[in-house]
C-alpha positions in Angstrom: -8.0 6.3 -7.7 -5.7 3.5 -6.5 -2.4 2.8 -8.2 0.2 0.3 -7.2 3.8 0.3 -8.6 6.3 -2.5 -7.9 10.1 -2.0 -7.7 12.9 -4.3 -6.8 15.2 -3.8 -3.9 18.0 -2.8 -6.3 15.8 -0.1 -7.9 14.8 1.4 -4.6 18.4 1.4 -3.4 19.6 3.3 -6.5 16.6 5.6 -7.1 15.0 6.0 -3.7 14.5 9.7 -3.8 12.9 9.7 -7.3 10.7 6.8 -6.4 9.4 8.4 -3.2 8.9 11.8 -4.9 6.8 10.2 -7.6 4.2 8.9 -5.1 0.9 10.7 -5.2 -2.1 10.3 -2.8 -3.7 7.0 -3.3 -0.6 5.4 -4.8 1.5 2.6 -3.3 5.0 1.5 -3.9 5.6 -2.2 -3.4 9.2 -3.3 -2.8 9.9 -6.8 -4.1 12.7 -9.3 -3.3 12.9 -12.1 -5.8 9.3 -11.5 -7.0 7.9 -11.5 -3.4 6.5 -8.4 -1.8 8.5 -7.4 1.3 7.4 -3.8 1.9 4.7 -1.3 1.1 5.5 2.5 0.9 2.6 4.9 0.9 2.6 8.7 1.0 2.1 10.2 4.4 -1.3 11.9 4.9 -2.0 14.0 7.9 -5.2 13.1 9.7 -7.6 16.1 9.8 -9.4 15.1 12.9 -7.5 13.1 15.5 -9.9 14.0 18.3 -12.5 11.4 19.2 -16.0 12.6 20.3 -16.8 10.1 23.1 -20.0 12.0 24.0 -21.8 10.2 21.3 -21.0 6.8 22.9 -21.0 7.7 26.6 -24.3 5.8 27.2 -22.9 2.6 25.7 -19.7 3.0 27.7 -21.5 3.5 31.0 -23.3 0.2 30.5 -20.2 -1.9 30.0 -19.6 -4.5 32.7 -16.8 -3.7 35.2 -13.8 -6.0 34.8 -12.4 -7.7 37.8 -8.7 -8.0 38.5 -5.8 -5.7 37.8 -5.7 -2.9 35.3 -3.5 -3.2 32.2 -1.2 -0.5 33.6 -0.7 -2.5 36.9 -0.1 -5.7 35.0 2.5 -4.0 32.7 4.2 -2.4 35.7 4.5 -5.7 37.5 5.7 -7.4 34.4 8.4 -4.8 33.8 9.5 -5.0 37.4 9.9 -8.7 37.2 12.1 -8.5 34.1 
């Protein structure tokens, strides 16, 4: 079930702890400033499986064309060195 609650900046400043504690999985708290949404607060949920099984896609990856030029890490290193 999805539930969204809106609160003003003033409400969140004065009652932050109780507002956060009232969040349940699937709920969102939208912070409003002059009737415009400026932030969304959602409860933290730990990911059960952060490991990606690349073996299922290895055949597709092997057939990708090789890119020419510098790698992203080389480009970033050069960019950082120039700044």
